[in-house]
N, C-alpha and C positions, 0 to 999 in steps of 0.2 A: 359557107355562106357568111356574109359580113353583116353585123347589126351595128349600126351607128348609134350614138347616144340618143338621138331624136326618136328612133324607132323603139329603143328600150323604154324611153319615157312614155311613149304611146301605149306600150303593152302594160306598163304599171298603171296608167290612168284607166285603161279599159278594165283591168282587174279590180281596182278600187271602186269604180263606178258600178260594176256588176255586183260586187258585194253590198254596196249601199242600196242598190235597187232590190236585191233579194231581201235584205233586212227590212226595208220599208214595206215591201209586199207582205212579208211574214207578219209584221206588226199589224197591218191593216186587216189581213185575213184572220188573225188571232182575235182581234176585237170583234169582227163580225160573227165569228163562231161563238165567242163568249156571249154576244148579244142574243143569239138564237136560243141558247140554252140557259141563260141567266134568268133570275127571278125578276119580275116586274112589280113595281110598287104602284098599286092602283091609285093611291092618292096623288102621287106625282104625275101620273098620266092624265088624271082629270084636271089638275092645275095647268098642265101644259096645253091641253086643248082649250081651256078657258082663256088662256093668255094669248093664244094665236088669233090674229085678226086677218080676215080675208081682204083682198084688194077691193071687193065690193063695199065692205064696211068702211074702209078708209075713204073711198069716193063719196059714199053717202054722208059721212061725217063732214067732209070738205064742203059738200053742197049745203048742209045745214048751217055751217059757219058762214058761208057766202050769203045765205038768205037772211041771216041775222044782221049782217052789215048793211 
C-alpha cells in the first residue's frame, strides 16, 4: 500500500488534534472534579451573589432612569 505525503500529513494532523482534544478534556474534567471536592469560601460566595444582577433589575433601573429624564 502506498502512502503519499498528503496522507501522511493528514495522519499527523489527526494524531496531534486528538492529543490536544484529550488534553483539553482532561483539564476541564480535572477542574470540575476539584470544584466538587474543594473547599468553598462562604464570604466569597456571599459577595458573588450580591454582585450579580438579574435582567429584571437592569430593566427596572433603566425605567427609573427614563422616568427621571
